[in-house]
SETOR-653345 format. One record per residue (C-alpha): residue number from 0; residue in one letter; x, y, z. Coordinates in steps of 0.25 Angstrom, whole numbers, plus 5000, padded with zeros to 4 digits. Layout:
N
PT|n|res|x|y|z
PT|NUM|a|X|Y|Z;
...
This chain:
395
PT|n|res|x|y|z
PT|0|m|5000|5001|5000;
PT|1|g|5005|5014|4996;
PT|2|s|5007|5026|5007;
PT|3|k|4993|5029|5004;
PT|4|v|4979|5020|5005;
PT|5|k|4972|5020|4992;
PT|6|i|4958|5019|4993;
PT|7|a|4947|5019|4985;
PT|8|l|4934|5023|4988;
PT|9|v|4923|5019|4980;
PT|10|y|4910|5026|4981;
PT|11|g|4897|5030|4972;
PT|12|g|4890|5018|4967;
PT|13|k|4876|5012|4964;
PT|14|s|4869|5014|4975;
PT|15|g|4858|5022|4979;
PT|16|e|4868|5028|4988;
PT|17|h|4879|5034|4978;
PT|18|e|4878|5047|4983;
PT|19|v|4880|5043|4998;
PT|20|s|4893|5036|4994;
PT|21|l|4898|5047|4987;
PT|22|q|4896|5057|4997;
PT|23|t|4903|5045|5007;
PT|24|a|4914|5045|4996;
PT|25|y|4915|5060|4997;
PT|26|a|4917|5061|5012;
PT|27|v|4927|5050|5013;
PT|28|m|4937|5055|5002;
PT|29|g|4936|5067|5009;
PT|30|q|4941|5061|5022;
PT|31|f|4954|5052|5017;
PT|32|d|4967|5057|5022;
PT|33|f|4974|5058|5006;
PT|34|s|4987|5058|5013;
PT|35|q|4984|5044|5016;
PT|36|y|4974|5038|5006;
PT|37|e|4973|5039|4992;
PT|38|i|4958|5039|4988;
PT|39|i|4954|5033|4974;
PT|40|p|4940|5036|4970;
PT|41|f|4930|5024|4963;
PT|42|y|4915|5031|4960;
PT|43|i|4904|5022|4957;
PT|44|t|4894|5028|4949;
PT|45|k|4879|5025|4951;
PT|46|q|4879|5018|4940;
PT|47|g|4890|5010|4943;
PT|48|e|4903|5015|4937;
PT|49|w|4916|5016|4944;
PT|50|r|4924|5026|4942;
PT|51|s|4938|5029|4948;
PT|52|g|4944|5040|4951;
PT|53|s|4958|5046|4953;
PT|54|k|4965|5046|4966;
PT|55|l|4960|5057|4975;
PT|56|i|4971|5067|4979;
PT|57|a|4960|5075|4987;
PT|58|p|4945|5074|4993;
PT|59|p|4935|5076|4983;
PT|60|q|4928|5089|4983;
PT|61|n|4914|5086|4980;
PT|62|v|4907|5072|4979;
PT|63|d|4905|5074|4963;
PT|64|q|4919|5072|4962;
PT|65|l|4918|5059|4969;
PT|66|k|4909|5054|4956;
PT|67|l|4921|5053|4946;
PT|68|q|4914|5057|4934;
PT|69|d|4925|5058|4924;
PT|70|a|4934|5046|4929;
PT|71|p|4933|5032|4922;
PT|72|g|4922|5021|4924;
PT|73|v|4928|5009|4930;
PT|74|s|4923|4996|4932;
PT|75|a|4923|4991|4947;
PT|76|m|4933|4981|4943;
PT|77|q|4941|4991|4937;
PT|78|a|4942|5000|4949;
PT|79|l|4944|4991|4961;
PT|80|f|4949|4978|4955;
PT|81|a|4960|4985|4948;
PT|82|a|4965|4991|4962;
PT|83|n|4969|4976|4964;
PT|84|p|4983|4972|4960;
PT|85|a|4979|4958|4958;
PT|86|y|4968|4962|4948;
PT|87|q|4977|4973|4941;
PT|88|a|4989|4962|4940;
PT|89|a|4979|4952|4934;
PT|90|e|4974|4963|4923;
PT|91|h|4987|4966|4921;
PT|92|a|4991|4951|4917;
PT|93|l|4978|4949|4910;
PT|94|a|4982|4962|4900;
PT|95|a|4994|4957|4898;
PT|96|g|4989|4944|4892;
PT|97|a|4994|4934|4904;
PT|98|q|4990|4922|4906;
PT|99|d|5000|4915|4913;
PT|100|t|4999|4915|4929;
PT|101|a|5012|4917|4931;
PT|102|v|5012|4930|4922;
PT|103|i|4999|4936|4928;
PT|104|s|5005|4934|4943;
PT|105|a|5017|4942|4938;
PT|106|a|5009|4953|4933;
PT|107|s|5000|4951|4944;
PT|108|a|5013|4953|4954;
PT|109|e|5018|4966|4944;
PT|110|v|5005|4974|4944;
PT|111|t|5002|4970|4960;
PT|112|a|5015|4976|4963;
PT|113|e|5012|4988|4953;
PT|114|v|4998|4990|4960;
PT|115|q|5004|4990|4975;
PT|116|a|5014|4998|4972;
PT|117|d|5003|5010|4967;
PT|118|g|4995|5006|4980;
PT|119|g|4983|5001|4972;
PT|120|i|4970|5003|4981;
PT|121|d|4972|5001|4995;
PT|122|v|4956|4998|4999;
PT|123|v|4943|5003|4993;
PT|124|f|4933|5011|5002;
PT|125|p|4919|5008|4997;
PT|126|l|4911|5021|5000;
PT|127|l|4898|5013|4992;
PT|128|h|4885|5015|4999;
PT|129|g|4874|5005|4996;
PT|130|t|4872|4996|4984;
PT|131|f|4884|4992|4977;
PT|132|g|4894|4997|4987;
PT|133|e|4890|4993|5001;
PT|134|d|4885|4980|4998;
PT|135|g|4897|4971|4996;
PT|136|t|4897|4973|4982;
PT|137|i|4909|4982|4981;
PT|138|q|4915|4975|4993;
PT|139|g|4915|4963|4983;
PT|140|l|4921|4969|4974;
PT|141|l|4934|4974|4983;
PT|142|e|4934|4961|4988;
PT|143|m|4936|4955|4975;
PT|144|a|4946|4967|4971;
PT|145|n|4953|4962|4986;
PT|146|i|4954|4976|4989;
PT|147|p|4952|4982|5002;
PT|148|y|4940|4992|5005;
PT|149|v|4933|4998|5015;
PT|150|g|4921|4993|5023;
PT|151|a|4912|4980|5024;
PT|152|g|4915|4967|5015;
PT|153|v|4906|4961|5005;
PT|154|l|4897|4953|5016;
PT|155|a|4895|4965|5025;
PT|156|s|4893|4974|5015;
PT|157|a|4882|4966|5008;
PT|158|v|4876|4962|5022;
PT|159|g|4876|4976|5026;
PT|160|m|4869|4980|5014;
PT|161|d|4857|4970|5013;
PT|162|k|4850|4974|5025;
PT|163|i|4842|4961|5024;
PT|164|m|4855|4952|5026;
PT|165|m|4861|4962|5037;
PT|166|k|4848|4960|5045;
PT|167|k|4849|4946|5043;
PT|168|i|4863|4947|5049;
PT|169|f|4859|4956|5061;
PT|170|a|4849|4946|5064;
PT|171|q|4858|4935|5066;
PT|172|e|4867|4943|5074;
PT|173|n|4855|4946|5084;
PT|174|l|4856|4961|5080;
PT|175|p|4842|4967|5083;
PT|176|q|4835|4972|5071;
PT|177|c|4822|4977|5067;
PT|178|v|4812|4968|5059;
PT|179|f|4813|4967|5045;
PT|180|r|4809|4960|5032;
PT|181|y|4815|4959|5019;
PT|182|f|4811|4953|5005;
PT|183|n|4816|4953|4991;
PT|184|r|4810|4960|4979;
PT|185|t|4804|4946|4973;
PT|186|q|4799|4940|4987;
PT|187|w|4792|4954|4988;
PT|188|e|4786|4955|4974;
PT|189|k|4780|4940|4976;
PT|190|d|4775|4942|4990;
PT|191|s|4774|4956|4994;
PT|192|a|4762|4953|5003;
PT|193|y|4769|4945|5012;
PT|194|f|4781|4954|5014;
PT|195|i|4772|4966|5015;
PT|196|m|4764|4958|5027;
PT|197|e|4778|4953|5034;
PT|198|c|4783|4966|5035;
PT|199|e|4770|4973|5040;
PT|200|v|4769|4962|5051;
PT|201|a|4784|4961|5054;
PT|202|l|4787|4976|5053;
PT|203|g|4775|4984|5053;
PT|204|y|4775|4998|5048;
PT|205|p|4783|5009|5048;
PT|206|s|4794|4999|5042;
PT|207|f|4807|5001|5032;
PT|208|v|4808|4996|5017;
PT|209|k|4822|4995|5014;
PT|210|p|4830|4988|5002;
PT|211|a|4838|4977|5008;
PT|212|n|4852|4982|5000;
PT|213|l|4853|4998|5001;
PT|214|g|4858|5009|5010;
PT|215|s|4856|5024|5013;
PT|216|s|4842|5020|5018;
PT|217|v|4839|5020|5002;
PT|218|g|4826|5014|4997;
PT|219|i|4821|5014|5012;
PT|220|t|4807|5016|5016;
PT|221|k|4798|5017|5029;
PT|222|v|4785|5012|5026;
PT|223|k|4772|5014|5034;
PT|224|n|4762|5005|5027;
PT|225|r|4760|4993|5017;
PT|226|e|4760|5003|5005;
PT|227|e|4773|5009|5009;
PT|228|l|4779|4996|5011;
PT|229|i|4777|4991|4998;
PT|230|a|4781|5005|4992;
PT|231|a|4795|5005|5000;
PT|232|v|4797|4990|4996;
PT|233|n|4795|4992|4981;
PT|234|y|4805|5005|4984;
PT|235|a|4815|4996|4990;
PT|236|f|4814|4987|4979;
PT|237|r|4820|4997|4971;
PT|238|y|4834|4997|4978;
PT|239|d|4835|4982|4982;
PT|240|r|4829|4968|4978;
PT|241|k|4827|4967|4996;
PT|242|v|4819|4974|5004;
PT|243|i|4818|4975|5019;
PT|244|v|4807|4980|5028;
PT|245|e|4811|4983|5042;
PT|246|e|4802|4989|5054;
PT|247|f|4803|5003|5059;
PT|248|i|4809|5005|5072;
PT|249|d|4808|5018|5079;
PT|250|a|4822|5021|5082;
PT|251|r|4834|5028|5083;
PT|252|e|4844|5025|5072;
PT|253|i|4858|5022|5078;
PT|254|e|4871|5021|5069;
PT|255|v|4885|5014|5072;
PT|256|s|4896|5015|5065;
PT|257|v|4905|5002|5064;
PT|258|l|4920|5001|5060;
PT|259|g|4930|4990|5058;
PT|260|n|4933|4976|5054;
PT|261|d|4934|4964|5063;
PT|262|e|4935|4973|5074;
PT|263|v|4923|4983|5074;
PT|264|q|4920|4996|5080;
PT|265|a|4907|5003|5083;
PT|266|s|4905|5018|5084;
PT|267|v|4897|5025|5093;
PT|268|p|4883|5025|5087;
PT|269|g|4876|5037|5080;
PT|270|e|4861|5040|5078;
PT|271|i|4854|5045|5066;
PT|272|a|4843|5054|5069;
PT|273|s|4835|5054|5055;
PT|274|s|4828|5065|5047;
PT|275|n|4819|5057|5040;
PT|276|e|4809|5048|5045;
PT|277|f|4820|5036|5044;
PT|278|y|4836|5038|5041;
PT|279|d|4833|5037|5024;
PT|280|y|4843|5041|5013;
PT|281|k|4837|5057|5014;
PT|282|a|4839|5057|5029;
PT|283|k|4854|5050|5027;
PT|284|y|4859|5059|5015;
PT|285|i|4850|5070|5011;
PT|286|d|4843|5079|5021;
PT|287|g|4854|5079|5030;
PT|288|k|4845|5081|5042;
PT|289|s|4848|5067|5049;
PT|290|a|4856|5069|5062;
PT|291|m|4866|5059|5066;
PT|292|i|4868|5059|5082;
PT|293|i|4881|5054|5085;
PT|294|p|4883|5047|5096;
PT|295|a|4869|5040|5097;
PT|296|e|4862|5045|5110;
PT|297|l|4862|5030|5116;
PT|298|s|4865|5023|5129;
PT|299|a|4879|5017|5130;
PT|300|e|4873|5004|5130;
PT|301|m|4865|5006|5118;
PT|302|t|4878|5012|5111;
PT|303|e|4885|5000|5114;
PT|304|k|4875|4991|5109;
PT|305|i|4873|4997|5097;
PT|306|r|4888|4998|5095;
PT|307|e|4889|4983|5098;
PT|308|m|4877|4979|5088;
PT|309|a|4886|4988|5076;
PT|310|v|4897|4978|5077;
PT|311|q|4889|4967|5078;
PT|312|a|4881|4970|5065;
PT|313|f|4894|4974|5058;
PT|314|q|4900|4961|5063;
PT|315|a|4888|4953|5059;
PT|316|i|4889|4958|5043;
PT|317|d|4905|4956|5044;
PT|318|g|4907|4971|5042;
PT|319|s|4921|4977|5040;
PT|320|g|4926|4992|5040;
PT|321|l|4913|5000|5043;
PT|322|s|4898|5001|5045;
PT|323|r|4887|5008|5051;
PT|324|v|4877|5000|5058;
PT|325|d|4863|5007|5060;
PT|326|f|4853|5003|5072;
PT|327|f|4840|5007|5078;
PT|328|v|4837|5010|5092;
PT|329|g|4823|5010|5096;
PT|330|r|4817|5023|5101;
PT|331|e|4808|5016|5112;
PT|332|d|4816|5005|5116;
PT|333|n|4830|5007|5113;
PT|334|h|4831|4993|5104;
PT|335|i|4843|4993|5097;
PT|336|y|4841|4988|5082;
PT|337|i|4852|4985|5071;
PT|338|n|4847|4991|5058;
PT|339|e|4858|4989|5047;
PT|340|i|4874|4992|5045;
PT|341|n|4879|4999|5035;
PT|342|t|4893|4996|5029;
PT|343|m|4895|5008|5021;
PT|344|p|4888|5018|5030;
PT|345|g|4891|5033|5026;
PT|346|f|4903|5037|5027;
PT|347|t|4904|5053|5025;
PT|348|p|4910|5060|5038;
PT|349|f|4895|5065|5041;
PT|350|s|4890|5050|5041;
PT|351|m|4885|5043|5053;
PT|352|y|4896|5030|5051;
PT|353|p|4910|5041|5052;
PT|354|l|4903|5050|5062;
PT|355|l|4900|5039|5072;
PT|356|w|4915|5036|5070;
PT|357|k|4919|5050|5073;
PT|358|e|4911|5050|5087;
PT|359|t|4917|5037|5090;
PT|360|g|4931|5043|5088;
PT|361|l|4936|5040|5073;
PT|362|e|4937|5051|5062;
PT|363|y|4932|5049|5048;
PT|364|k|4946|5049|5043;
PT|365|e|4951|5039|5054;
PT|366|l|4939|5030|5049;
PT|367|l|4941|5029|5035;
PT|368|k|4956|5027|5040;
PT|369|k|4949|5014|5048;
PT|370|l|4941|5010|5036;
PT|371|i|4952|5009|5027;
PT|372|d|4961|5002|5037;
PT|373|l|4949|4992|5041;
PT|374|a|4948|4988|5025;
PT|375|m|4962|4987|5023;
PT|376|a|4963|4976|5036;
PT|377|r|4951|4970|5031;
PT|378|h|4956|4967|5018;
PT|379|a|4970|4963|5024;
PT|380|a|4963|4954|5032;
PT|381|k|4956|4948|5022;
PT|382|a|4969|4945|5014;
PT|383|q|4973|4936|5023;
PT|384|l|4962|4926|5020;
PT|385|i|4963|4913|5010;
PT|386|f|4952|4911|5001;
PT|387|t|4957|4899|4993;
PT|388|e|4961|4885|4998;
PT|389|e|4973|4887|4989;
PT|390|n|4978|4899|4996;
PT|391|a|4976|4892|5009;
PT|392|i|4985|4879|5004;
PT|393|q|4997|4891|4999;
PT|394|s|4994|4897|5013;
């Protein structure tokens, strides 16, 4: 590795949270120490086209500069696999017409040395929210490319995005949750009357209808009667093939930031005072009226219990790097319910995740460094694993 750590920031994406990702990337780029890190931007358009920018020597001046409109389009394979010395070596050898294993191996050694001398990409920081970024897809791509990356792995990312699978795992861990029902599009079309009855009997009204795989409260509707339920389900199916319906709980919304790999830390809890009927996309990103109360006004016993549950949830999905875990605390009985885990939470300096760590004693720049170090440590540990019987015999 060179004197500076080379970080590829990947942002944008095809999800409904494209603009949120741009804001996160803009904030992160402005906080890196350019004397220690080299930043290479990778912008993914709303159509899924990758654009690779030149190495940054200073933070961008505005969000529009992140769109890299004049940069050439590249495929994901070109953008990221090309940063892998072994991949470049194979391309080099095949382009030269080499077919003999020894020739390819020699070419591999030559190109690998060149790439490592230049530094390549040391770590990828995926600043992607929602579908195609937070759901295990890009994480799988980076695993194939054998490049270290910040945040949760494939499994944790996929589980953290799929609310149904997440809740099943939380149930296995005996983490208390609100009552929920779920179904896919085919099931709904075949027997919607049954699922309407199930939701009305088990959950009652009001209740919440959500796409199973999405973030930032996109596609979520609070419903108060059967007509609204049917309309909300059809609306949610615009975003995913699976829908989850949850009971309404009159509760405070509490959030905890989690950091680590195998050794996990939890921040102080914070509370969201939503400006809307619930903490939807408008309340999160548009009207600017929602308030964050940090630290949340909770008893010492409840604070510790929520922090313990946050770590338990993080470990239950095999999390790594970072996550934000969200809870409900009943207004009447103070009962704690886990709501969900977010494996790539909002990351501007004004987002809940870094603000909670700031209150806990970890500043934004230090938090970025910690996440990079965690990514490198996880990759190094994984490199020690044996994946084939042949390797096991040779070792």
